[in-house]
PDB file of N, CA, C and O in Angstrom, chain B, residues numbered from 101:
ATOM      1  N   UNK B 101       1.083  13.719  18.057  1.00  0.00           N
ATOM      2  CA  UNK B 101       1.338  13.115  16.735  1.00  0.00           C
ATOM      3  C   UNK B 101       0.622  13.954  15.617  1.00  0.00           C
ATOM      4  O   UNK B 101      -0.538  14.365  15.593  1.00  0.00           O
ATOM      5  N   UNK B 102       1.786  14.116  14.558  1.00  0.00           N
ATOM      6  CA  UNK B 102       1.099  14.811  13.217  1.00  0.00           C
ATOM      7  C   UNK B 102       0.071  13.767  12.473  1.00  0.00           C
ATOM      8  O   UNK B 102       0.153  12.540  12.534  1.00  0.00           O
ATOM      9  N   UNK B 103      -0.677  14.344  11.930  1.00  0.00           N
ATOM     10  CA  UNK B 103      -1.741  13.446  11.185  1.00  0.00           C
ATOM     11  C   UNK B 103      -0.993  12.985   9.844  1.00  0.00           C
ATOM     12  O   UNK B 103      -1.138  11.846   9.399  1.00  0.00           O
ATOM     13  N   UNK B 104      -0.023  14.142   9.110  1.00  0.00           N
ATOM     14  CA  UNK B 104       0.861  13.701   8.250  1.00  0.00           C
ATOM     15  C   UNK B 104       1.387  11.960   8.081  1.00  0.00           C
ATOM     16  O   UNK B 104       1.310  11.093   7.210  1.00  0.00           O
ATOM     17  N   UNK B 105       1.985  12.089   9.580  1.00  0.00           N
ATOM     18  CA  UNK B 105       3.031  10.768   9.643  1.00  0.00           C
ATOM     19  C   UNK B 105       2.191   9.777   9.518  1.00  0.00           C
ATOM     20  O   UNK B 105       2.385   8.761   8.851  1.00  0.00           O
ATOM     21  N   UNK B 106       0.804  10.159  10.438  1.00  0.00           N
ATOM     22  CA  UNK B 106      -0.214   8.626  10.063  1.00  0.00           C
ATOM     23  C   UNK B 106      -0.464   8.765   8.232  1.00  0.00           C
ATOM     24  O   UNK B 106      -0.216   7.757   7.570  1.00  0.00           O
ATOM     25  N   UNK B 107      -0.892   9.882   7.593  1.00  0.00           N
ATOM     26  CA  UNK B 107      -1.804   9.333   6.228  1.00  0.00           C
ATOM     27  C   UNK B 107      -0.205   9.785   4.916  1.00  0.00           C
ATOM     28  O   UNK B 107      -0.354   9.836   3.695  1.00  0.00           O
ATOM     29  N   UNK B 108       0.754   9.965   5.435  1.00  0.00           N
ATOM     30  CA  UNK B 108       1.960   9.535   4.183  1.00  0.00           C
ATOM     31  C   UNK B 108       2.395   7.724   4.158  1.00  0.00           C
ATOM     32  O   UNK B 108       2.921   7.265   3.145  1.00  0.00           O
ATOM     33  N   UNK B 109       2.150   6.965   5.182  1.00  0.00           N
ATOM     34  CA  UNK B 109       2.649   6.022   5.540  1.00  0.00           C
ATOM     35  C   UNK B 109       1.613   5.084   4.669  1.00  0.00           C
ATOM     36  O   UNK B 109       1.979   4.162   3.941  1.00  0.00           O
ATOM     37  N   UNK B 110       0.251   5.496   4.882  1.00  0.00           N
ATOM     38  CA  UNK B 110      -1.096   4.650   4.789  1.00  0.00           C
ATOM     39  C   UNK B 110      -1.124   4.835   3.463  1.00  0.00           C
ATOM     40  O   UNK B 110      -1.466   3.810   2.872  1.00  0.00           O
ATOM     41  N   UNK B 111      -0.849   5.939   2.630  1.00  0.00           N
ATOM     42  CA  UNK B 111      -1.365   6.443   0.846  1.00  0.00           C
ATOM     43  C   UNK B 111       0.252   5.037   0.718  1.00  0.00           C
ATOM     44  O   UNK B 111       0.052   3.823   0.692  1.00  0.00           O
ATOM     45  N   UNK B 112       1.090   5.422   0.685  1.00  0.00           N
ATOM     46  CA  UNK B 112       2.313   4.513   0.705  1.00  0.00           C
ATOM     47  C   UNK B 112       1.792   3.004   0.211  1.00  0.00           C
ATOM     48  O   UNK B 112       1.667   2.453  -0.883  1.00  0.00           O
ATOM     49  N   UNK B 113       1.520   2.577   1.813  1.00  0.00           N
ATOM     50  CA  UNK B 113       0.479   1.187   1.810  1.00  0.00           C
ATOM     51  C   UNK B 113      -0.496   1.320   0.591  1.00  0.00           C
ATOM     52  O   UNK B 113      -0.052   0.455  -0.164  1.00  0.00           O
ATOM     53  N   UNK B 114      -1.027   1.606   0.274  1.00  0.00           N
ATOM     54  CA  UNK B 114      -2.043   1.944  -0.474  1.00  0.00           C
ATOM     55  C   UNK B 114      -1.805   1.675  -1.669  1.00  0.00           C
ATOM     56  O   UNK B 114      -2.627   0.921  -2.189  1.00  0.00           O
ATOM     57  N   UNK B 115      -1.100   1.969  -2.201  1.00  0.00           N
ATOM     58  CA  UNK B 115      -0.300   2.330  -3.382  1.00  0.00           C
ATOM     59  C   UNK B 115       0.169   1.125  -4.035  1.00  0.00           C
ATOM     60  O   UNK B 115      -0.318   0.562  -5.016  1.00  0.00           O
ATOM     61  N   UNK B 116       1.163   0.820  -3.365  1.00  0.00           N
ATOM     62  CA  UNK B 116       1.760  -0.572  -3.106  1.00  0.00           C
ATOM     63  C   UNK B 116       0.708  -1.304  -2.971  1.00  0.00           C
ATOM     64  O   UNK B 116       0.597  -1.612  -4.158  1.00  0.00           O
ATOM     65  N   UNK B 117      -0.253  -1.887  -2.405  1.00  0.00           N
ATOM     66  CA  UNK B 117      -1.063  -2.273  -2.475  1.00  0.00           C
ATOM     67  C   UNK B 117      -1.828  -3.042  -4.116  1.00  0.00           C
ATOM     68  O   UNK B 117      -2.227  -4.155  -4.461  1.00  0.00           O
ATOM     69  N   UNK B 118      -1.683  -1.450  -4.842  1.00  0.00           N
ATOM     70  CA  UNK B 118      -2.871  -1.337  -5.643  1.00  0.00           C
ATOM     71  C   UNK B 118      -1.888  -2.329  -6.693  1.00  0.00           C
ATOM     72  O   UNK B 118      -2.281  -3.335  -7.283  1.00  0.00           O
ATOM     73  N   UNK B 119      -0.403  -1.693  -6.742  1.00  0.00           N
ATOM     74  CA  UNK B 119       0.457  -2.236  -7.869  1.00  0.00           C
ATOM     75  C   UNK B 119       0.556  -3.914  -7.541  1.00  0.00           C
ATOM     76  O   UNK B 119       0.435  -4.719  -8.465  1.00  0.00           O
ATOM     77  N   UNK B 120       0.735  -4.257  -6.454  1.00  0.00           N
ATOM     78  CA  UNK B 120       1.084  -5.717  -5.718  1.00  0.00           C
ATOM     79  C   UNK B 120      -0.419  -6.273  -6.252  1.00  0.00           C
ATOM     80  O   UNK B 120      -0.460  -7.462  -6.569  1.00  0.00           O
ATOM     81  N   UNK B 121      -1.069  -5.855  -6.314  1.00  0.00           N
ATOM     82  CA  UNK B 121      -2.791  -6.707  -6.809  1.00  0.00           C
ATOM     83  C   UNK B 121      -2.533  -6.942  -8.465  1.00  0.00           C
ATOM     84  O   UNK B 121      -2.534  -8.054  -8.992  1.00  0.00           O
ATOM     85  N   UNK B 122      -2.296  -5.567  -9.229  1.00  0.00           N
ATOM     86  CA  UNK B 122      -2.058  -6.127 -10.853  1.00  0.00           C
ATOM     87  C   UNK B 122      -1.083  -7.156 -10.773  1.00  0.00           C
ATOM     88  O   UNK B 122      -1.384  -8.284 -11.162  1.00  0.00           O
ATOM     89  N   UNK B 123       0.393  -6.842 -10.180  1.00  0.00           N
ATOM     90  CA  UNK B 123       1.160  -8.088 -10.461  1.00  0.00           C
ATOM     91  C   UNK B 123       0.747  -8.949 -10.345  1.00  0.00           C
ATOM     92  O   UNK B 123       1.343  -9.789 -11.020  1.00  0.00           O
ATOM     93  N   UNK B 124      -0.268  -9.447  -9.665  1.00  0.00           N
ATOM     94  CA  UNK B 124      -0.675 -10.909  -8.909  1.00  0.00           C
ATOM     95  C   UNK B 124      -1.734 -10.898  -9.968  1.00  0.00           C
ATOM     96  O   UNK B 124      -2.426 -11.905  -9.819  1.00  0.00           O
ATOM     97  N   UNK B 125      -2.110 -10.227 -10.899  1.00  0.00           N
ATOM     98  CA  UNK B 125      -3.016 -10.577 -11.724  1.00  0.00           C
ATOM     99  C   UNK B 125      -2.790 -10.956 -13.072  1.00  0.00           C
ATOM    100  O   UNK B 125      -3.463 -11.731 -13.751  1.00  0.00           O
ATOM    101  N   UNK B 126      -1.155  -9.946 -13.572  1.00  0.00           N
ATOM    102  CA  UNK B 126      -0.782 -10.601 -14.697  1.00  0.00           C
ATOM    103  C   UNK B 126      -0.052 -12.028 -14.247  1.00  0.00           C
ATOM    104  O   UNK B 126       0.182 -12.969 -15.006  1.00  0.00           O
ATOM    105  N   UNK B 127       0.299 -11.945 -12.597  1.00  0.00           N
ATOM    106  CA  UNK B 127       1.269 -13.529 -12.709  1.00  0.00           C
ATOM    107  C   UNK B 127      -0.200 -14.341 -13.047  1.00  0.00           C
ATOM    108  O   UNK B 127       0.132 -15.305 -13.736  1.00  0.00           O
ATOM    109  N   UNK B 128      -1.305 -14.354 -12.903  1.00  0.00           N
ATOM    110  CA  UNK B 128      -1.961 -15.762 -12.464  1.00  0.00           C
ATOM    111  C   UNK B 128      -2.671 -15.460 -14.204  1.00  0.00           C
ATOM    112  O   UNK B 128      -3.283 -16.402 -14.707  1.00  0.00           O
ATOM    113  N   UNK B 129      -2.534 -14.147 -15.009  1.00  0.00           N
ATOM    114  CA  UNK B 129      -3.165 -14.472 -16.511  1.00  0.00           C
ATOM    115  C   UNK B 129      -1.731 -15.298 -16.861  1.00  0.00           C
ATOM    116  O   UNK B 129      -2.026 -16.461 -17.136  1.00  0.00           O
ATOM    117  N   UNK B 130      -0.625 -15.125 -16.921  1.00  0.00           N
ATOM    118  CA  UNK B 130       0.535 -15.875 -17.415  1.00  0.00           C
ATOM    119  C   UNK B 130       0.212 -17.025 -16.793  1.00  0.00           C
ATOM    120  O   UNK B 130      -0.762 -17.661 -17.198  1.00  0.00           O
ATOM    121  N   UNK B 131       0.900 -17.435 -15.814  1.00  0.00           N
ATOM    122  CA  UNK B 131       0.805 -18.706 -15.376  1.00  0.00           C
ATOM    123  C   UNK B 131      -0.697 -19.349 -15.953  1.00  0.00           C
ATOM    124  O   UNK B 131      -0.363 -20.156 -16.820  1.00  0.00           O
ATOM    125  N   UNK B 132      -2.109 -19.340 -15.853  1.00  0.00           N
ATOM    126  CA  UNK B 132      -2.818 -20.153 -16.680  1.00  0.00           C
ATOM    127  C   UNK B 132      -3.172 -19.751 -17.913  1.00  0.00           C
ATOM    128  O   UNK B 132      -4.395 -19.707 -18.047  1.00  0.00           O
ATOM    129  N   UNK B 133      -2.465 -19.397 -18.999  1.00  0.00           N
ATOM    130  CA  UNK B 133      -2.675 -19.269 -20.219  1.00  0.00           C
ATOM    131  C   UNK B 133      -2.152 -20.389 -20.978  1.00  0.00           C
ATOM    132  O   UNK B 133      -1.185 -21.067 -20.627  1.00  0.00           O
ATOM    133  N   UNK B 134      -2.795 -20.544 -21.973  1.00  0.00           N
ATOM    134  CA  UNK B 134      -2.044 -21.860 -22.663  1.00  0.00           C
ATOM    135  C   UNK B 134      -1.239 -21.337 -23.910  1.00  0.00           C
ATOM    136  O   UNK B 134      -1.201 -20.133 -24.166  1.00  0.00           O
ATOM    137  N   UNK B 135      -0.648 -22.204 -24.615  1.00  0.00           N
ATOM    138  CA  UNK B 135       0.046 -22.373 -25.712  1.00  0.00           C
ATOM    139  C   UNK B 135      -0.318 -21.338 -26.764  1.00  0.00           C
ATOM    140  O   UNK B 135       0.653 -20.823 -27.319  1.00  0.00           O
ATOM    141  N   UNK B 136      -1.536 -20.925 -27.153  1.00  0.00           N
ATOM    142  CA  UNK B 136      -1.908 -19.901 -28.125  1.00  0.00           C
ATOM    143  C   UNK B 136      -3.378 -19.576 -27.327  1.00  0.00           C
ATOM    144  O   UNK B 136      -4.275 -20.185 -26.743  1.00  0.00           O
ATOM    145  N   UNK B 137      -3.067 -18.449 -27.639  1.00  0.00           N
ATOM    146  CA  UNK B 137      -3.828 -17.198 -27.060  1.00  0.00           C
ATOM    147  C   UNK B 137      -4.544 -16.707 -27.954  1.00  0.00           C
ATOM    148  O   UNK B 137      -4.146 -16.425 -29.084  1.00  0.00           O
ATOM    149  N   UNK B 138      -6.228 -16.486 -27.324  1.00  0.00           N
ATOM    150  CA  UNK B 138      -7.018 -16.200 -28.277  1.00  0.00           C
ATOM    151  C   UNK B 138      -6.969 -14.240 -28.798  1.00  0.00           C
ATOM    152  O   UNK B 138      -6.711 -13.341 -27.997  1.00  0.00           O
ATOM    153  N   UNK B 139      -7.204 -14.084 -29.898  1.00  0.00           N
ATOM    154  CA  UNK B 139      -6.762 -12.422 -30.226  1.00  0.00           C
ATOM    155  C   UNK B 139      -6.921 -11.812 -28.612  1.00  0.00           C
ATOM    156  O   UNK B 139      -6.060 -11.675 -27.744  1.00  0.00           O
ATOM    157  N   UNK B 140      -7.733 -11.645 -28.603  1.00  0.00           N
ATOM    158  CA  UNK B 140      -8.467 -10.835 -27.875  1.00  0.00           C
ATOM    159  C   UNK B 140      -8.158 -11.186 -26.090  1.00  0.00           C
ATOM    160  O   UNK B 140      -8.291 -10.344 -25.202  1.00  0.00           O
ATOM    161  N   UNK B 141      -7.868 -12.156 -25.948  1.00  0.00           N
ATOM    162  CA  UNK B 141      -7.128 -12.513 -24.547  1.00  0.00           C
ATOM    163  C   UNK B 141      -5.403 -12.076 -24.717  1.00  0.00           C
ATOM    164  O   UNK B 141      -4.622 -11.845 -23.795  1.00  0.00           O
ATOM    165  N   UNK B 142      -5.193 -12.059 -25.816  1.00  0.00           N
ATOM    166  CA  UNK B 142      -3.999 -11.680 -26.001  1.00  0.00           C
ATOM    167  C   UNK B 142      -3.691  -9.824 -25.978  1.00  0.00           C
ATOM    168  O   UNK B 142      -2.705  -9.147 -25.687  1.00  0.00           O
ATOM    169  N   UNK B 143      -5.128  -9.486 -26.455  1.00  0.00           N
ATOM    170  CA  UNK B 143      -4.995  -8.102 -26.724  1.00  0.00           C
ATOM    171  C   UNK B 143      -5.236  -7.234 -25.202  1.00  0.00           C
ATOM    172  O   UNK B 143      -4.713  -6.150 -24.940  1.00  0.00           O
ATOM    173  N   UNK B 144      -6.155  -8.009 -24.304  1.00  0.00           N
ATOM    174  CA  UNK B 144      -6.623  -7.656 -22.745  1.00  0.00           C
ATOM    175  C   UNK B 144      -5.465  -7.867 -22.077  1.00  0.00           C
ATOM    176  O   UNK B 144      -5.118  -6.997 -21.277  1.00  0.00           O
ATOM    177  N   UNK B 145      -4.701  -8.954 -22.244  1.00  0.00           N
ATOM    178  CA  UNK B 145      -2.982  -9.185 -21.419  1.00  0.00           C
ATOM    179  C   UNK B 145      -2.072  -8.420 -21.731  1.00  0.00           C
ATOM    180  O   UNK B 145      -1.265  -8.233 -20.821  1.00  0.00           O
ATOM    181  N   UNK B 146      -1.838  -7.799 -22.838  1.00  0.00           N
ATOM    182  CA  UNK B 146      -1.136  -6.605 -23.060  1.00  0.00           C
ATOM    183  C   UNK B 146      -1.413  -5.045 -22.799  1.00  0.00           C
ATOM    184  O   UNK B 146      -0.516  -4.209 -22.695  1.00  0.00           O
ATOM    185  N   UNK B 147      -3.051  -4.725 -22.693  1.00  0.00           N
ATOM    186  CA  UNK B 147      -2.911  -3.762 -21.853  1.00  0.00           C
ATOM    187  C   UNK B 147      -3.199  -3.781 -20.768  1.00  0.00           C
ATOM    188  O   UNK B 147      -3.100  -2.727 -20.141  1.00  0.00           O
ATOM    189  N   UNK B 148      -3.674  -4.979 -20.099  1.00  0.00           N
ATOM    190  CA  UNK B 148      -2.805  -5.409 -18.615  1.00  0.00           C
ATOM    191  C   UNK B 148      -1.584  -4.746 -18.771  1.00  0.00           C
ATOM    192  O   UNK B 148      -1.511  -3.517 -18.801  1.00  0.00           O
ATOM    193  N   UNK B 149      -0.804  -5.350 -18.852  1.00  0.00           N
ATOM    194  CA  UNK B 149       0.786  -4.962 -18.681  1.00  0.00           C
ATOM    195  C   UNK B 149       0.969  -3.614 -19.070  1.00  0.00           C
ATOM    196  O   UNK B 149       1.959  -3.029 -18.633  1.00  0.00           O
ATOM    197  N   UNK B 150       0.110  -2.967 -19.887  1.00  0.00           N
ATOM    198  CA  UNK B 150       0.088  -1.545 -20.022  1.00  0.00           C
ATOM    199  C   UNK B 150      -0.493  -0.758 -19.109  1.00  0.00           C
ATOM    200  O   UNK B 150       0.033   0.317 -18.820  1.00  0.00           O
ATOM    201  N   UNK B 151      -0.928  -0.912 -18.889  1.00  0.00           N
ATOM    202  CA  UNK B 151      -1.734  -0.757 -17.307  1.00  0.00           C
ATOM    203  C   UNK B 151      -1.078  -0.778 -15.933  1.00  0.00           C
ATOM    204  O   UNK B 151      -1.410   0.016 -15.052  1.00  0.00           O
ATOM    205  N   UNK B 152       0.335  -2.177 -15.693  1.00  0.00           N
ATOM    206  CA  UNK B 152       0.986  -2.018 -14.467  1.00  0.00           C
ATOM    207  C   UNK B 152       2.045  -0.969 -15.059  1.00  0.00           C
ATOM    208  O   UNK B 152       2.611  -0.122 -14.369  1.00  0.00           O
ATOM    209  N   UNK B 153       2.237  -1.151 -16.471  1.00  0.00           N
ATOM    210  CA  UNK B 153       3.332  -0.175 -16.448  1.00  0.00           C
ATOM    211  C   UNK B 153       3.063   1.166 -16.038  1.00  0.00           C
ATOM    212  O   UNK B 153       3.769   1.905 -15.352  1.00  0.00           O
ATOM    213  N   UNK B 154       2.115   1.347 -16.474  1.00  0.00           N
ATOM    214  CA  UNK B 154       1.529   2.925 -15.723  1.00  0.00           C
ATOM    215  C   UNK B 154       1.315   3.020 -14.167  1.00  0.00           C
ATOM    216  O   UNK B 154       2.079   3.817 -13.623  1.00  0.00           O
ATOM    217  N   UNK B 155       0.416   2.359 -13.328  1.00  0.00           N
ATOM    218  CA  UNK B 155       1.000   2.159 -12.129  1.00  0.00           C
ATOM    219  C   UNK B 155       2.304   2.176 -11.713  1.00  0.00           C
ATOM    220  O   UNK B 155       2.542   2.673 -10.612  1.00  0.00           O
ATOM    221  N   UNK B 156       3.085   1.785 -12.293  1.00  0.00           N
ATOM    222  CA  UNK B 156       4.539   1.503 -11.846  1.00  0.00           C
ATOM    223  C   UNK B 156       5.349   3.154 -12.240  1.00  0.00           C
ATOM    224  O   UNK B 156       6.301   3.646 -11.634  1.00  0.00           O
ATOM    225  N   UNK B 157       4.811   3.579 -13.097  1.00  0.00           N
ATOM    226  CA  UNK B 157       4.927   5.036 -13.340  1.00  0.00           C
ATOM    227  C   UNK B 157       4.383   6.059 -12.296  1.00  0.00           C
ATOM    228  O   UNK B 157       5.176   6.871 -11.820  1.00  0.00           O
ATOM    229  N   UNK B 158       3.416   6.064 -12.013  1.00  0.00           N
ATOM    230  CA  UNK B 158       2.139   6.934 -11.475  1.00  0.00           C
ATOM    231  C   UNK B 158       2.582   6.262  -9.473  1.00  0.00           C
ATOM    232  O   UNK B 158       1.983   6.740  -8.509  1.00  0.00           O
ATOM    233  N   UNK B 159       3.408   5.437  -9.360  1.00  0.00           N
ATOM    234  CA  UNK B 159       3.572   5.151  -7.997  1.00  0.00           C
ATOM    235  C   UNK B 159       5.414   5.521  -7.896  1.00  0.00           C
ATOM    236  O   UNK B 159       5.777   5.304  -6.740  1.00  0.00           O
ATOM    237  N   UNK B 160       6.509   5.968  -8.725  1.00  0.00           N
ATOM    238  CA  UNK B 160       7.623   6.610  -8.908  1.00  0.00           C
ATOM    239  C   UNK B 160       7.172   8.021  -9.076  1.00  0.00           C
ATOM    240  O   UNK B 160       8.191   8.691  -8.907  1.00  0.00           O
ATOM    241  N   UNK B 161       6.036   8.925  -9.356  1.00  0.00           N
ATOM    242  CA  UNK B 161       6.179   9.951  -9.488  1.00  0.00           C
ATOM    243  C   UNK B 161       5.265  10.438  -7.559  1.00  0.00           C
ATOM    244  O   UNK B 161       5.314  11.440  -6.845  1.00  0.00           O
ATOM    245  N   UNK B 162       4.701   9.356  -7.466  1.00  0.00           N
ATOM    246  CA  UNK B 162       3.998   9.554  -5.895  1.00  0.00           C
ATOM    247  C   UNK B 162       5.271   9.496  -5.062  1.00  0.00           C
ATOM    248  O   UNK B 162       5.491  10.468  -4.340  1.00  0.00           O
ATOM    249  N   UNK B 163       6.206   8.409  -5.066  1.00  0.00           N
ATOM    250  CA  UNK B 163       7.121   8.400  -4.245  1.00  0.00           C
ATOM    251  C   UNK B 163       7.749   9.848  -4.408  1.00  0.00           C
ATOM    252  O   UNK B 163       7.624  10.451  -3.342  1.00  0.00           O
ATOM    253  N   UNK B 164       8.357  10.585  -5.340  1.00  0.00           N
ATOM    254  CA  UNK B 164       9.076  11.949  -5.695  1.00  0.00           C
ATOM    255  C   UNK B 164       8.095  12.933  -5.105  1.00  0.00           C
ATOM    256  O   UNK B 164       8.526  13.922  -4.511  1.00  0.00           O
ATOM    257  N   UNK B 165       6.534  12.676  -5.263  1.00  0.00           N
ATOM    258  CA  UNK B 165       6.166  14.061  -4.135  1.00  0.00           C
ATOM    259  C   UNK B 165       6.013  13.890  -3.121  1.00  0.00           C
ATOM    260  O   UNK B 165       5.766  14.881  -2.435  1.00  0.00           O
ATOM    261  N   UNK B 166       6.085  12.247  -2.312  1.00  0.00           N
ATOM    262  CA  UNK B 166       6.169  12.358  -1.205  1.00  0.00           C
ATOM    263  C   UNK B 166       7.137  12.649  -0.481  1.00  0.00           C
ATOM    264  O   UNK B 166       6.952  13.014   0.680  1.00  0.00           O
ATOM    265  N   UNK B 167       8.660  12.524  -1.146  1.00  0.00           N
ATOM    266  CA  UNK B 167       9.671  12.874  -0.938  1.00  0.00           C
ATOM    267  C   UNK B 167       9.897  14.187  -0.430  1.00  0.00           C
ATOM    268  O   UNK B 167      10.160  14.500   0.731  1.00  0.00           O
ATOM    269  N   UNK B 168       9.725  15.152  -1.745  1.00  0.00           N
ATOM    270  CA  UNK B 168       9.539  16.437  -1.692  1.00  0.00           C
ATOM    271  C   UNK B 168       8.481  17.408  -0.352  1.00  0.00           C
ATOM    272  O   UNK B 168       8.603  18.526   0.148  1.00  0.00           O
ATOM    273  N   UNK B 169       7.546  16.352  -0.187  1.00  0.00           N
ATOM    274  CA  UNK B 169       6.419  16.686   0.936  1.00  0.00           C
ATOM    275  C   UNK B 169       7.139  16.732   2.225  1.00  0.00           C
ATOM    276  O   UNK B 169       7.191  17.542   3.151  1.00  0.00           O
ATOM    277  N   UNK B 170       7.677  15.583   1.966  1.00  0.00           N
ATOM    278  CA  UNK B 170       8.753  15.256   3.062  1.00  0.00           C
ATOM    279  C   UNK B 170       9.785  16.347   3.473  1.00  0.00           C
ATOM    280  O   UNK B 170       9.800  16.660   4.664  1.00  0.00           O
ATOM    281  N   UNK B 171      10.524  16.872   2.744  1.00  0.00           N
ATOM    282  CA  UNK B 171      11.246  17.870   2.979  1.00  0.00           C
ATOM    283  C   UNK B 171      11.040  19.169   2.962  1.00  0.00           C
ATOM    284  O   UNK B 171      11.967  19.956   3.158  1.00  0.00           O
ATOM    285  N   UNK B 172       9.676  19.597   2.702  1.00  0.00           N
ATOM    286  CA  UNK B 172       9.088  20.841   3.146  1.00  0.00           C
ATOM    287  C   UNK B 172       8.526  20.654   4.322  1.00  0.00           C
ATOM    288  O   UNK B 172       7.962  21.671   4.724  1.00  0.00           O
ATOM    289  N   UNK B 173       8.452  19.632   5.119  1.00  0.00           N
ATOM    290  CA  UNK B 173       7.713  19.533   6.199  1.00  0.00           C
ATOM    291  C   UNK B 173       8.616  19.375   6.976  1.00  0.00           C
ATOM    292  O   UNK B 173       8.120  19.747   8.040  1.00  0.00           O
ATOM    293  N   UNK B 174      10.058  18.940   7.258  1.00  0.00           N
ATOM    294  CA  UNK B 174      11.078  19.140   7.638  1.00  0.00           C
ATOM    295  C   UNK B 174      11.477  20.162   7.959  1.00  0.00           C
ATOM    296  O   UNK B 174      11.886  20.403   9.094  1.00  0.00           O
ATOM    297  N   UNK B 175      11.424  21.277   6.667  1.00  0.00           N
ATOM    298  CA  UNK B 175      12.067  22.537   6.664  1.00  0.00           C
ATOM    299  C   UNK B 175      10.923  23.326   7.525  1.00  0.00           C
ATOM    300  O   UNK B 175      11.496  24.170   8.213  1.00  0.00           O
ATOM    301  N   UNK B 176       9.980  23.343   7.662  1.00  0.00           N
ATOM    302  CA  UNK B 176       9.085  23.657   8.391  1.00  0.00           C
ATOM    303  C   UNK B 176       8.701  23.763   9.471  1.00  0.00           C
ATOM    304  O   UNK B 176       8.135  24.711  10.015  1.00  0.00           O
ATOM    305  N   UNK B 177       9.071  22.515   9.952  1.00  0.00           N
ATOM    306  CA  UNK B 177       9.624  22.115  11.454  1.00  0.00           C
ATOM    307  C   UNK B 177      11.093  22.172  12.040  1.00  0.00           C
ATOM    308  O   UNK B 177      11.296  21.649  13.135  1.00  0.00           O
ATOM    309  N   UNK B 178      11.995  22.709  11.441  1.00  0.00           N
ATOM    310  CA  UNK B 178      12.935  23.017  11.823  1.00  0.00           C
ATOM    311  C   UNK B 178      13.110  24.834  11.595  1.00  0.00           C
ATOM    312  O   UNK B 178      14.221  25.163  12.010  1.00  0.00           O
ATOM    313  N   UNK B 179      12.626  25.567  11.268  1.00  0.00           N
ATOM    314  CA  UNK B 179      11.992  26.936  11.670  1.00  0.00           C
ATOM    315  C   UNK B 179      11.761  27.207  12.635  1.00  0.00           C
ATOM    316  O   UNK B 179      12.432  27.923  13.378  1.00  0.00           O
ATOM    317  N   UNK B 180      10.916  26.778  12.815  1.00  0.00           N
ATOM    318  CA  UNK B 180       9.461  26.364  14.086  1.00  0.00           C
ATOM    319  C   UNK B 180      10.527  26.092  15.186  1.00  0.00           C
ATOM    320  O   UNK B 180      10.175  25.759  16.317  1.00  0.00           O
TER     321      UNK B 180
END
């Protein structure tokens, strides 16, 4: 079994876990916040939301790179 066959799913699983963890943090913050948040908490929540959006974008880019790498590997295997 090729190490790439194991490494790729583990990498994806790790990335999905990180993004899921961020979503859980945001959900917990939203569920526990009161009607009026102090300015400090509101700013922190907005920063967390931006961070989650950044993670989502990184995940999309990583998936695109993974797809590209898999296509290259498949081409190399077909030639061999």
